[in-house]
ZAMI-546177 format. One record per residue (C-alpha): x negated, y, z negated; residue number from 1; residue in one letter. Coordinates in steps of 0.5 Angstrom, whole numbers, plus 500, padded with zeros to 3 digits. Layout:
(site (X,Y,Z),NUM,"A")
...
This chain:
(site (464,508,520),1,"X")
(site (463,512,527),2,"X")
(site (470,513,529),3,"X")
(site (477,514,524),4,"X")
(site (478,508,520),5,"X")
(site (474,503,526),6,"X")
(site (468,499,523),7,"X")
(site (464,499,529),8,"X")
(site (458,494,530),9,"X")
(site (453,499,530),10,"X")
(site (456,502,523),11,"X")
(site (456,494,521),12,"X")
(site (449,494,523),13,"X")
(site (447,500,518),14,"X")
(site (451,497,513),15,"X")
(site (446,491,513),16,"X")
(site (451,486,514),17,"X")
(site (454,486,521),18,"X")
(site (457,480,525),19,"X")
(site (452,476,528),20,"X")
(site (452,478,535),21,"X")
(site (454,473,541),22,"X")
(site (447,470,544),23,"X")
(site (450,470,551),24,"X")
(site (448,476,555),25,"X")
(site (455,480,557),26,"X")
(site (458,482,564),27,"X")
(site (459,489,564),28,"X")
(site (467,490,563),29,"X")
(site (468,483,560),30,"X")
(site (470,481,552),31,"X")
(site (465,478,548),32,"X")
(site (465,470,548),33,"X")
(site (462,469,542),34,"X")
(site (455,466,539),35,"X")
(site (454,458,541),36,"X")
(site (451,453,536),37,"X")
(site (452,448,541),38,"X")
(site (454,446,548),39,"X")
(site (460,442,549),40,"X")
(site (458,435,551),41,"X")
(site (459,434,559),42,"X")
(site (460,439,564),43,"X")
(site (463,446,564),44,"X")
(site (470,446,568),45,"X")
(site (473,452,571),46,"X")
(site (478,451,565),47,"X")
(site (473,452,560),48,"X")
(site (471,458,563),49,"X")
(site (478,461,563),50,"X")
(site (479,459,557),51,"X")
(site (474,463,554),52,"X")
(site (476,469,558),53,"X")
(site (482,469,555),54,"X")
(site (479,470,548),55,"X")
(site (473,471,545),56,"X")
(site (470,464,543),57,"X")
(site (465,461,538),58,"X")
(site (462,455,536),59,"X")
(site (460,451,530),60,"X")
(site (458,445,528),61,"X")
(site (461,442,521),62,"X")
(site (457,443,516),63,"X")
(site (459,442,508),64,"X")
(site (452,445,505),65,"X")
(site (455,450,500),66,"X")
(site (455,458,503),67,"X")
(site (456,462,497),68,"X")
(site (459,469,498),69,"X")
(site (457,474,493),70,"X")
(site (462,474,487),71,"X")
(site (463,481,486),72,"X")
(site (467,481,492),73,"X")
(site (470,474,494),74,"X")
(site (474,470,488),75,"X")
(site (469,464,486),76,"X")
(site (474,459,486),77,"X")
(site (478,460,492),78,"X")
(site (473,465,496),79,"X")
(site (479,470,497),80,"X")
(site (476,478,497),81,"X")
(site (478,481,491),82,"X")
(site (478,489,488),83,"X")
(site (472,490,483),84,"X")
(site (470,494,478),85,"X")
(site (462,496,476),86,"X")
(site (461,495,469),87,"X")
(site (454,499,468),88,"X")
(site (450,505,469),89,"X")
(site (446,500,473),90,"X")
(site (451,498,478),91,"X")
(site (453,505,479),92,"X")
(site (447,507,481),93,"X")
(site (445,501,485),94,"X")
(site (452,501,489),95,"X")
(site (451,502,496),96,"X")
(site (456,501,502),97,"X")
(site (456,493,504),98,"X")
(site (460,489,510),99,"X")
(site (465,486,503),100,"X")
(site (466,493,501),101,"X")
(site (470,495,507),102,"X")
(site (476,489,505),103,"X")
(site (477,495,499),104,"X")
(site (478,501,503),105,"X")
(site (485,504,503),106,"X")
(site (489,503,510),107,"X")
(site (494,508,508),108,"X")
(site (492,516,508),109,"X")
(site (495,520,503),110,"X")
(site (501,522,506),111,"X")
(site (504,529,506),112,"X")
(site (509,531,501),113,"X")
(site (513,537,499),114,"X")
(site (512,541,494),115,"X")
(site (504,540,495),116,"X")
(site (501,538,488),117,"X")
(site (497,544,488),118,"X")
(site (504,548,487),119,"X")
(site (505,550,480),120,"X")
(site (511,546,479),121,"X")
(site (510,541,472),122,"X")
(site (507,534,475),123,"X")
(site (508,527,472),124,"X")
(site (502,522,472),125,"X")
(site (503,515,471),126,"X")
(site (497,511,468),127,"X")
(site (497,504,469),128,"X")
(site (494,500,463),129,"X")
(site (496,492,463),130,"X")
(site (493,487,460),131,"X")
(site (486,489,462),132,"X")
(site (487,490,469),133,"X")
(site (485,487,475),134,"X")
(site (490,481,474),135,"X")
(site (494,478,481),136,"X")
(site (493,486,484),137,"X")
(site (486,484,485),138,"X")
(site (487,479,491),139,"X")
(site (487,484,497),140,"X")
(site (490,480,502),141,"X")
(site (496,478,497),142,"X")
(site (497,472,492),143,"X")
(site (503,467,491),144,"X")
(site (505,469,484),145,"X")
(site (512,469,481),146,"X")
(site (515,475,477),147,"X")
(site (509,480,478),148,"X")
(site (509,487,476),149,"X")
(site (511,491,481),150,"X")
(site (512,499,481),151,"X")
(site (517,502,486),152,"X")
(site (520,509,483),153,"X")
(site (514,513,487),154,"X")
(site (519,519,488),155,"X")
(site (518,521,481),156,"X")
(site (510,520,481),157,"X")
(site (505,526,483),158,"X")
(site (499,522,480),159,"X")
(site (497,515,479),160,"X")
(site (491,513,475),161,"X")
(site (489,505,475),162,"X")
(site (486,505,468),163,"X")
(site (481,500,465),164,"X")
(site (475,499,460),165,"X")
(site (470,498,465),166,"X")
(site (465,503,466),167,"X")
(site (467,505,473),168,"X")
(site (475,503,475),169,"X")
(site (476,502,482),170,"X")
(site (483,502,483),171,"X")
(site (485,495,487),172,"X")
(site (486,497,495),173,"X")
(site (494,495,494),174,"X")
(site (496,501,489),175,"X")
(site (492,506,493),176,"X")
(site (496,503,500),177,"X")
(site (503,503,496),178,"X")
(site (501,510,492),179,"X")
(site (499,514,498),180,"X")
(site (504,512,503),181,"X")
(site (509,515,498),182,"X")
(site (505,521,498),183,"X")
(site (501,520,491),184,"X")
(site (494,521,489),185,"X")
(site (490,516,486),186,"X")
(site (485,516,481),187,"X")
(site (480,511,478),188,"X")
(site (477,511,471),189,"X")
(site (470,513,469),190,"X")
(site (469,510,461),191,"X")
(site (464,510,456),192,"X")
(site (466,507,449),193,"X")
(site (462,505,442),194,"X")
(site (455,505,441),195,"X")
(site (454,502,448),196,"X")
(site (458,508,451),197,"X")
(site (453,513,447),198,"X")
(site (447,510,450),199,"X")
(site (450,510,457),200,"X")
(site (451,517,456),201,"X")
(site (445,519,453),202,"X")
(site (441,516,459),203,"X")
(site (445,520,464),204,"X")
(site (447,527,461),205,"X")
(site (441,528,456),206,"X")
(site (435,529,461),207,"X")
(site (435,534,467),208,"X")
(site (441,535,472),209,"X")
(site (438,531,477),210,"X")
(site (441,525,472),211,"X")
(site (448,527,472),212,"X")
(site (448,530,479),213,"X")
(site (446,522,481),214,"X")
(site (451,519,477),215,"X")
(site (456,524,480),216,"X")
(site (454,524,487),217,"X")
(site (456,516,486),218,"X")
(site (463,517,484),219,"X")
(site (464,522,489),220,"X")
(site (461,517,494),221,"X")
(site (465,511,491),222,"X")
(site (472,515,492),223,"X")
(site (470,517,499),224,"X")
(site (469,511,501),225,"X")
(site (475,507,498),226,"X")
(site (479,513,500),227,"X")
(site (482,514,493),228,"X")
(site (482,521,490),229,"X")
(site (478,522,484),230,"X")
(site (477,520,477),231,"X")
(site (479,521,470),232,"X")
(site (473,522,465),233,"X")
(site (474,518,459),234,"X")
(site (468,519,454),235,"X")
(site (470,515,447),236,"X")
(site (464,515,444),237,"X")
(site (460,521,440),238,"X")
(site (455,525,444),239,"X")
(site (448,527,442),240,"X")
(site (447,535,442),241,"X")
(site (443,534,449),242,"X")
(site (449,530,452),243,"X")
(site (455,534,450),244,"X")
(site (451,540,452),245,"X")
(site (451,538,459),246,"X")
(site (457,535,460),247,"X")
(site (461,541,462),248,"X")
(site (456,542,467),249,"X")
(site (456,534,469),250,"X")
(site (464,536,470),251,"X")
(site (464,542,474),252,"X")
(site (458,539,478),253,"X")
(site (463,533,480),254,"X")
(site (469,537,481),255,"X")
(site (466,541,486),256,"X")
(site (463,535,490),257,"X")
(site (469,532,490),258,"X")
(site (473,538,492),259,"X")
(site (468,538,498),260,"X")
(site (468,531,500),261,"X")
(site (475,528,498),262,"X")
(site (481,534,500),263,"X")
(site (486,535,495),264,"X")
(site (481,530,490),265,"X")
(site (482,531,482),266,"X")
(site (478,530,476),267,"X")
(site (481,530,470),268,"X")
(site (479,530,463),269,"X")
(site (481,525,457),270,"X")
(site (482,528,450),271,"X")
(site (477,524,445),272,"X")
(site (470,528,445),273,"X")
(site (470,535,442),274,"X")
(site (465,541,444),275,"X")
(site (460,539,438),276,"X")
(site (460,532,441),277,"X")
(site (464,528,435),278,"X")
(site (469,523,438),279,"X")
(site (475,526,435),280,"X")
(site (482,526,438),281,"X")
(site (486,533,437),282,"X")
(site (492,531,441),283,"X")
(site (492,538,444),284,"X")
(site (489,543,448),285,"X")
(site (485,548,443),286,"X")
(site (478,551,442),287,"X")
(site (475,544,440),288,"X")
(site (475,541,448),289,"X")
(site (477,547,452),290,"X")
(site (470,547,455),291,"X")
(site (472,541,458),292,"X")
(site (479,543,461),293,"X")
(site (475,549,464),294,"X")
(site (470,545,467),295,"X")
(site (475,541,472),296,"X")
(site (482,540,474),297,"X")
(site (486,538,468),298,"X")
(site (487,535,461),299,"X")
(site (490,529,459),300,"X")
(site (492,529,451),301,"X")
(site (492,524,446),302,"X")
(site (498,521,444),303,"X")
(site (500,523,438),304,"X")
(site (502,530,438),305,"X")
(site (509,534,435),306,"X")
(site (512,540,438),307,"X")
(site (508,545,434),308,"X")
(site (502,542,438),309,"X")
(site (505,544,444),310,"X")
(site (507,551,441),311,"X")
(site (500,552,440),312,"X")
(site (498,550,447),313,"X")
(site (501,555,451),314,"X")
(site (497,560,449),315,"X")
(site (491,555,450),316,"X")
(site (493,554,457),317,"X")
(site (494,560,460),318,"X")
(site (496,561,467),319,"X")
(site (494,553,468),320,"X")
(site (500,551,464),321,"X")
(site (502,545,469),322,"X")
(site (494,542,469),323,"X")
(site (496,540,462),324,"X")
(site (498,533,462),325,"X")
(site (501,531,455),326,"X")
(site (501,524,454),327,"X")
(site (506,519,452),328,"X")
(site (505,512,450),329,"X")
(site (510,508,452),330,"X")
(site (508,502,447),331,"X")
(site (510,508,442),332,"X")
(site (503,506,438),333,"X")
(site (501,511,432),334,"X")
(site (505,517,430),335,"X")
(site (508,519,437),336,"X")
(site (515,522,439),337,"X")
(site (519,517,443),338,"X")
(site (516,512,447),339,"X")
(site (520,505,449),340,"X")
(site (527,507,452),341,"X")
(site (526,513,448),342,"X")
(site (521,517,452),343,"X")
(site (526,521,454),344,"X")
(site (525,524,448),345,"X")
(site (518,526,449),346,"X")
(site (519,529,456),347,"X")
(site (525,533,453),348,"X")
(site (520,537,449),349,"X")
(site (514,537,454),350,"X")
(site (518,539,460),351,"X")
(site (522,545,455),352,"X")
(site (514,548,454),353,"X")
(site (513,547,461),354,"X")
(site (507,543,461),355,"X")
(site (505,536,466),356,"X")
(site (507,529,463),357,"X")
(site (502,523,463),358,"X")
(site (506,517,461),359,"X")
(site (501,511,459),360,"X")
(site (503,504,461),361,"X")
(site (510,504,462),362,"X")
(site (509,497,464),363,"X")
(site (511,496,457),364,"X")
(site (518,494,461),365,"X")
(site (514,488,464),366,"X")
(site (509,486,458),367,"X")
(site (514,486,452),368,"X")
(site (521,484,455),369,"X")
(site (524,479,458),370,"X")
(site (521,478,465),371,"X")
(site (527,475,469),372,"X")
(site (530,482,467),373,"X")
(site (524,486,469),374,"X")
(site (528,490,475),375,"X")
(site (534,491,471),376,"X")
(site (529,494,465),377,"X")
(site (525,498,470),378,"X")
(site (531,501,473),379,"X")
(site (534,503,466),380,"X")
(site (527,506,464),381,"X")
(site (526,510,470),382,"X")
(site (534,512,470),383,"X")
(site (533,515,463),384,"X")
(site (527,519,464),385,"X")
(site (531,522,471),386,"X")
(site (533,529,469),387,"X")
(site (526,531,467),388,"X")
(site (522,528,474),389,"X")
(site (523,532,480),390,"X")
(site (522,529,486),391,"X")
(site (517,530,491),392,"X")
(site (519,530,499),393,"X")
(site (517,527,505),394,"X")
(site (514,532,510),395,"X")
(site (512,528,516),396,"X")
(site (514,523,522),397,"X")
(site (514,517,523),398,"X")
(site (519,515,517),399,"X")
(site (519,507,517),400,"X")
(site (521,503,511),401,"X")
(site (524,496,510),402,"X")
(site (525,497,503),403,"X")
(site (520,492,502),404,"X")
(site (517,491,495),405,"X")
(site (511,488,496),406,"X")
(site (513,481,494),407,"X")
(site (518,476,495),408,"X")
(site (521,469,494),409,"X")
(site (520,468,502),410,"X")
(site (516,472,508),411,"X")
(site (522,475,513),412,"X")
(site (519,478,520),413,"X")
(site (525,482,523),414,"X")
(site (530,477,521),415,"X")
(site (526,471,523),416,"X")
(site (524,467,517),417,"X")
(site (516,467,517),418,"X")
(site (514,463,510),419,"X")
(site (518,461,504),420,"X")
(site (515,461,497),421,"X")
(site (513,467,492),422,"X")
(site (508,472,495),423,"X")
(site (505,478,492),424,"X")
(site (502,483,496),425,"X")
(site (502,491,493),426,"X")
(site (499,494,500),427,"X")
(site (505,491,504),428,"X")
(site (510,495,499),429,"X")
(site (514,500,504),430,"X")
(site (517,507,502),431,"X")
(site (521,507,497),432,"X")
(site (528,511,496),433,"X")
(site (532,514,490),434,"X")
(site (534,509,485),435,"X")
(site (540,509,480),436,"X")
(site (548,509,479),437,"X")
(site (553,514,482),438,"X")
(site (560,516,479),439,"X")
(site (564,519,485),440,"X")
(site (569,525,484),441,"X")
(site (576,523,482),442,"X")
(site (579,519,476),443,"X")
(site (572,516,475),444,"X")
(site (573,510,477),445,"X")
(site (569,510,484),446,"X")
(site (562,508,483),447,"X")
(site (556,507,487),448,"X")
(site (549,503,485),449,"X")
(site (543,503,488),450,"X")
(site (538,497,487),451,"X")
(site (532,492,490),452,"X")
(site (534,486,491),453,"X")
(site (530,480,493),454,"X")
(site (535,475,495),455,"X")
(site (535,477,503),456,"X")
(site (531,481,507),457,"X")
(site (531,484,514),458,"X")
(site (523,485,514),459,"X")
(site (518,483,509),460,"X")
(site (521,481,502),461,"X")
(site (526,485,500),462,"X")
(site (532,489,501),463,"X")
(site (536,495,498),464,"X")
(site (543,493,496),465,"X")
(site (548,498,495),466,"X")
(site (555,496,491),467,"X")
(site (560,500,490),468,"X")
(site (568,502,489),469,"X")
(site (571,508,494),470,"X")
(site (577,510,490),471,"X")
(site (584,512,494),472,"X")
(site (583,519,494),473,"X")
(site (576,519,496),474,"X")
(site (575,518,504),475,"X")
(site (567,516,504),476,"X")
(site (561,516,500),477,"X")
(site (554,519,502),478,"X")
(site (548,516,498),479,"X")
(site (542,520,498),480,"X")
(site (537,515,499),481,"X")
(site (531,520,501),482,"X")
(site (528,528,500),483,"X")
(site (525,530,507),484,"X")
(site (522,536,508),485,"X")
(site (520,535,516),486,"X")
(site (520,540,521),487,"X")
(site (524,536,526),488,"X")
(site (521,535,533),489,"X")
(site (526,537,539),490,"X")
(site (528,530,540),491,"X")
(site (528,525,534),492,"X")
(site (531,517,534),493,"X")
(site (534,514,528),494,"X")
(site (535,507,527),495,"X")
(site (539,503,521),496,"X")
(site (539,495,520),497,"X")
(site (544,493,515),498,"X")
(site (550,488,514),499,"X")
(site (556,488,509),500,"X")
(site (558,482,505),501,"X")
(site (564,479,504),502,"X")
(site (570,482,507),503,"X")
(site (571,489,508),504,"X")
(site (574,494,512),505,"X")
(site (568,500,510),506,"X")
(site (564,502,516),507,"X")
(site (557,504,515),508,"X")
(site (552,510,518),509,"X")
(site (546,514,517),510,"X")
(site (547,522,516),511,"X")
(site (542,528,515),512,"X")
(site (542,534,513),513,"X")
(site (538,540,515),514,"X")
(site (535,546,513),515,"X")
(site (534,553,516),516,"X")
(site (541,553,518),517,"X")
(site (541,560,521),518,"X")
(site (537,559,527),519,"X")
(site (538,551,527),520,"X")
(site (541,548,533),521,"X")
(site (544,541,533),522,"X")
(site (545,539,540),523,"X")
(site (547,532,543),524,"X")
(site (548,526,538),525,"X")
(site (548,519,542),526,"X")
(site (548,512,541),527,"X")
(site (542,509,543),528,"X")
(site (544,502,548),529,"X")
(site (551,502,544),530,"X")
(site (556,496,546),531,"X")
(site (562,500,544),532,"X")
(site (565,507,543),533,"X")
(site (566,513,547),534,"X")
(site (560,517,545),535,"X")
(site (554,519,551),536,"X")
(site (550,514,552),537,"X")
(site (544,517,555),538,"X")
(site (540,516,562),539,"X")
(site (535,511,562),540,"X")
(site (528,513,564),541,"X")
(site (526,511,571),542,"X")
(site (520,507,568),543,"X")
(site (521,508,560),544,"X")
(site (514,508,557),545,"X")
(site (512,501,554),546,"X")
(site (513,503,546),547,"X")
(site (519,507,548),548,"X")
(site (523,501,551),549,"X")
(site (520,496,546),550,"X")
(site (523,501,540),551,"X")
(site (530,501,543),552,"X")
(site (530,493,545),553,"X")
(site (534,492,539),554,"X")
(site (539,497,539),555,"X")
(site (546,496,538),556,"X")
(site (546,489,538),557,"X")
(site (548,483,533),558,"X")
(site (541,481,530),559,"X")
(site (540,474,527),560,"X")
(site (542,473,519),561,"X")
(site (548,477,520),562,"X")
(site (544,484,521),563,"X")
(site (546,490,525),564,"X")
(site (542,495,528),565,"X")
(site (545,502,530),566,"X")
(site (540,507,534),567,"X")
(site (541,514,535),568,"X")
(site (538,520,539),569,"X")
(site (539,527,536),570,"X")
(site (536,533,540),571,"X")
(site (534,539,535),572,"X")
(site (532,546,535),573,"X")
(site (529,550,530),574,"X")
(site (531,545,525),575,"X")
(site (528,543,518),576,"X")
(site (530,535,516),577,"X")
(site (532,535,508),578,"X")
(site (536,529,507),579,"X")
(site (537,522,509),580,"X")
(site (544,519,507),581,"X")
(site (547,513,508),582,"X")
(site (555,514,509),583,"X")
(site (560,509,508),584,"X")
(site (567,511,509),585,"X")
(site (574,507,509),586,"X")
(site (578,506,516),587,"X")
(site (582,512,517),588,"X")
(site (589,512,514),589,"X")
(site (587,507,509),590,"X")
(site (590,508,502),591,"X")
(site (587,502,499),592,"X")
(site (581,502,493),593,"X")
(site (575,499,498),594,"X")
(site (569,495,494),595,"X")
(site (563,494,498),596,"X")
(site (557,490,498),597,"X")
(site (552,494,503),598,"X")
(site (545,491,504),599,"X")
(site (540,496,508),600,"X")
(site (534,492,511),601,"X")
(site (531,498,515),602,"X")
(site (531,505,516),603,"X")
(site (527,509,521),604,"X")
(site (526,516,523),605,"X")
(site (521,517,529),606,"X")
(site (519,523,533),607,"X")
(site (521,521,541),608,"X")
(site (514,524,543),609,"X")
(site (510,518,539),610,"X")
(site (514,513,543),611,"X")
(site (511,516,550),612,"X")
(site (503,515,547),613,"X")
(site (501,508,549),614,"X")
(site (499,503,544),615,"X")
(site (491,501,544),616,"X")
(site (489,494,544),617,"X")
(site (486,489,539),618,"X")
(site (479,489,541),619,"X")
(site (473,485,539),620,"X")
(site (476,479,535),621,"X")
(site (470,476,532),622,"X")
(site (469,470,527),623,"X")
(site (464,470,521),624,"X")
(site (462,467,515),625,"X")
(site (464,460,516),626,"X")
(site (465,455,511),627,"X")
(site (467,448,511),628,"X")
(site (470,443,506),629,"X")
(site (473,436,506),630,"X")
(site (481,437,503),631,"X")
(site (481,437,495),632,"X")
(site (485,431,494),633,"X")
(site (488,425,498),634,"X")
(site (494,428,497),635,"X")
(site (492,434,502),636,"X")
(site (492,430,508),637,"X")
(site (488,424,512),638,"X")
(site (481,423,512),639,"X")
(site (481,427,519),640,"X")
(site (482,433,516),641,"X")
(site (478,439,514),642,"X")
(site (479,446,510),643,"X")
(site (477,452,514),644,"X")
(site (475,458,511),645,"X")
(site (472,464,515),646,"X")
(site (472,472,516),647,"X")
(site (475,475,522),648,"X")
(site (473,483,524),649,"X")
(site (476,487,530),650,"X")
(site (476,493,532),651,"X")
(site (482,498,533),652,"X")
(site (485,505,531),653,"X")
(site (487,504,524),654,"X")
(site (492,511,525),655,"X")
(site (496,508,529),656,"X")
(site (498,502,526),657,"X")
(site (501,500,519),658,"X")
(site (498,493,518),659,"X")
(site (496,487,522),660,"X")
(site (500,480,522),661,"X")
(site (494,475,522),662,"X")
(site (496,468,526),663,"X")
(site (493,462,528),664,"X")
(site (494,456,533),665,"X")
(site (490,449,533),666,"X")
(site (489,445,539),667,"X")
(site (487,438,536),668,"X")
(site (482,433,539),669,"X")
(site (484,430,545),670,"X")
(site (488,436,547),671,"X")
(site (488,439,554),672,"X")
(site (482,445,555),673,"X")
(site (487,450,558),674,"X")
(site (488,457,556),675,"X")
(site (495,456,553),676,"X")
(site (494,452,546),677,"X")
(site (499,446,545),678,"X")
(site (502,445,539),679,"X")
(site (508,449,535),680,"X")
(site (512,454,540),681,"X")
(site (510,460,535),682,"X")
(site (503,461,532),683,"X")
(site (503,460,524),684,"X")
(site (503,466,520),685,"X")
(site (497,467,516),686,"X")
(site (498,473,512),687,"X")
(site (497,481,513),688,"X")
(site (491,486,513),689,"X")
(site (491,493,512),690,"X")
(site (483,494,514),691,"X")
(site (480,491,521),692,"X")
(site (478,485,518),693,"X")
(site (481,478,514),694,"X")
(site (478,473,510),695,"X")
(site (482,466,512),696,"X")
(site (481,461,506),697,"X")
(site (482,454,506),698,"X")
(site (486,453,513),699,"X")
(site (487,445,514),700,"X")
(site (484,443,521),701,"X")
(site (483,436,524),702,"X")
(site (477,434,525),703,"X")
(site (473,433,532),704,"X")
(site (473,426,534),705,"X")
(site (466,423,536),706,"X")
(site (463,427,542),707,"X")
(site (469,432,542),708,"X")
(site (470,439,540),709,"X")
(site (477,441,537),710,"X")
(site (480,448,537),711,"X")
(site (483,453,533),712,"X")
(site (485,460,536),713,"X")
(site (486,466,531),714,"X")
(site (491,472,533),715,"X")
(site (491,479,531),716,"X")
(site (498,482,531),717,"X")
(site (498,490,531),718,"X")
(site (504,493,527),719,"X")
(site (505,500,530),720,"X")
(site (508,506,526),721,"X")
(site (514,506,529),722,"X")
(site (516,499,527),723,"X")
(site (517,495,533),724,"X")
(site (514,488,536),725,"X")
(site (508,488,540),726,"X")
(site (508,482,545),727,"X")
(site (504,476,543),728,"X")
(site (500,476,550),729,"X")
(site (496,484,547),730,"X")
(site (495,481,541),731,"X")
(site (487,481,539),732,"X")
(site (484,473,540),733,"X")
(site (479,469,538),734,"X")
(site (477,462,539),735,"X")
(site (473,458,535),736,"X")
(site (471,451,537),737,"X")
(site (467,446,532),738,"X")
(site (465,439,533),739,"X")
(site (462,434,528),740,"X")
(site (455,433,527),741,"X")
(site (451,428,530),742,"X")
């Protein structure tokens, strides 16, 4: 990749699967017009030329011959791109980056967080092991599934491990994007098991250093390419004398190379093999396995420990106490402390002795309990652990969240319904708040509950629901949603989208707390575009920058669906942003008990300077890997319809964007060839992309008539990190013109 996050054509050529170049020569400054397999019947008109200048144009003659895609990268039933694993040493050593691999590259960099992982505070590791792994989460572009598993208590987690029993478990990219958005690092798993595992270990460990260094280099390259953060090494088979002798050297080399190539990367060792090569779980760090701990970043113990194991480990760990992750099997299999809804008993002992914790398979609440009550059970599980789980803080701007869980029963885009039906897309999960139930001071009658809700949303598939009661003796309640540690720029903009349900006089506002109070100076706090009130309205800029004008465009307005947006400008000097609250208050003079249901749709905290920079445009949209099929059944449509699958690529600086929304619209046969397509006013939404490519699957289009071409246009909408809509005229575009064979 030649530039940060941009898959250029020259880079694609180096990877060996570049998009086909247009056959026609391009004039300097023109956008590519695409390849031409077949000329349009008749003479080209001025309208034809204008149409091709508006978007890159690609021509196809419909062909029903199968063109299979590699099954490692695409689902063989649907051709949807999928996350994958490597099953053998041969596959690991043969892996090299290909164009298909880039679907699985994480868009989201690891966000800054405080305290950093390198601090000596005890950590919390979540090891996700669910029914063999690579379930619905393997579909990179999402899937239509009801009641999927979702994890959203990220503020308690420091490290996320994706676990399966395949030799090389590459974390599905949706998990990496979601974890990184919350400042949580992600590890894959390298595992060998049973007699085959012993043979694999002998193959790369029993020889000279070049063998194990080659394996380590491949593991480092995979983590670096897919942009996750390291490996859990799990050797669950006995090792020969030669293999176990080289294992510490392999760990040291892997750890050193990973630290060099992946900043902040981690290598952890699971408690299984002893230094003699015997497969014998110790349930503790001791002299029989300490050599492996000393060769990498951390040690993950087996689960059948007792408090005496923890006491013995205090001397073994020395200054690296927090690098020991004491394993807790949430399923409570074997002779364990706690587990299930008693997992807090395990954490109480682990934290008492100052160790980190590794929670294995907390998806128990999904696998073993009623799925209709999943959210309630998951909240109950994590609320029981809350006092043992220190949180970490967000420390960079812009901070934008719609509270979307990455799933829903419908899709909503800024208050407008976009699609109806269940969906699941882990990459689409937005930053999640602190959940829980809060008791208010007073006689004990006041309370507030914070939980997620799929019933309504402003953007995505869910919103945050605040329900509560404010007793007469309490004037207001401030609910802390996010912990921040952000050196404040001189000017920030804040935005809150919310709505109150039912009859209530409660008012809603955002609140910030700041640190460094001795030097922190807070200047004017002004309502942006407020329709009422006596607060100062800032003077508009004579020619406001485009991004700024779009950001404030909805401020102070009553929005569709009953949503309200409030925006504020705050001038600061020498301040540190510490906490973000939502304040709910009773009317002045009111002495009545106030019940409320408040739904939060979005919160934003944006550095004003970031809205002054220009927004890049999506460029070089191309259409490749075109596949045609007839309708799967008569009920799907008339004989005059086709199913189209193809891959779109484009160029864009990924650090400037949260994701892309991909749309299409179609001109059927007989349509005018003018620049503006006919059909619906708004294009059809296809899905979200979190890299510079998207696979269109089974799009139903009209067949072209005899001697005619039909046209479908694809549009790529960038979603800026600051959270506003980009006008359609600035989206990337490519058109596919297709005709039936003679």
